[in-house]
C-alpha positions in Angstrom: 88.3 80.0 73.8 86.0 83.1 74.8 86.6 86.5 74.1 89.6 88.1 72.0 92.8 87.9 73.5 94.4 90.5 70.8 91.1 93.1 72.2 90.0 92.4 75.6 89.4 89.6 78.4 89.3 86.2 77.4 89.4 82.7 78.8 91.0 79.7 77.3 91.9 75.8 77.7 95.5 74.6 77.7 96.8 71.5 77.6 100.5 70.0 77.8 101.8 67.1 77.7 102.9 65.2 80.8 106.5 66.2 81.5 106.4 68.9 79.4 107.9 72.4 80.4 107.3 76.2 79.7 110.0 78.7 79.7 110.0 81.9 82.2 107.6 84.8 81.3 105.1 87.2 82.0 101.8 89.0 80.7 100.4 92.7 81.0 97.0 91.0 82.5 96.9 89.4 86.0 96.2 85.8 85.8 93.5 83.6 86.9 94.5 79.8 87.0 91.9 76.6 87.4 93.3 73.0 87.2 91.1 70.6 85.2 93.4 67.5 84.7 97.1 66.5 85.5 99.6 68.4 87.8 100.8 71.4 87.0 104.1 72.4 88.9 103.9 76.5 88.8 106.5 78.9 89.8 106.0 82.4 90.6 109.0 84.7 91.0 109.6 85.8 94.7 106.5 83.1 95.8 106.8 79.5 96.4 106.1 76.8 93.5 102.6 75.7 93.4 100.9 72.5 92.5 97.9 73.1 90.4 95.8 70.0 90.2 92.0 69.3 89.0 89.6 72.0 90.7 93.1 74.1 91.9 92.7 77.8 91.3 96.3 80.3 91.1 96.1 83.7 90.6 99.1 86.1 90.4 99.3 89.7 89.4 100.1 91.6 86.3 103.7 91.3 85.4 104.6 88.5 87.7 107.0 86.2 86.1 106.2 82.4 86.0 107.3 79.3 84.3 106.9 75.3 85.2 105.9 72.4 83.7 103.2 69.5 83.6 104.5 66.9 86.2 105.1 63.6 85.0 102.1 60.7 84.7 99.3 62.7 83.3 98.8 65.3 80.5 97.9 68.8 81.8 94.6 70.6 81.0 94.2 73.7 82.7 91.5 77.0 82.2 93.0 80.7 81.8 91.2 83.7 82.2 92.6 87.5 81.4 91.1 90.3 81.9 93.2 92.4 79.8 94.6 91.3 76.1 96.7 88.5 75.9 100.6 88.8 75.4 103.7 86.8 76.1 107.3 88.1 77.6 110.0 86.2 77.9 111.8 86.7 81.0 114.7 85.7 83.4 114.2 83.4 86.2 
């Protein structure tokens, strides 16, 4: 991790086991996501489903509700940059 997610911009790497979902939520900060390995199936409400694999980039604005899962077959590693303090707000699809 780089930066302090409690007070400002931060960068972090995340890992999800193959087949693991993450629930609908949103953040105050817009998010920049880069796939490192595996394939994430990333849903952004009001938009299409994105496949984020190694080297792929995904951006969505602040307060965009999103959810998804790591596709079966390989664990997923991805990088996330938040320009504002990190927060997590559960949401409905």
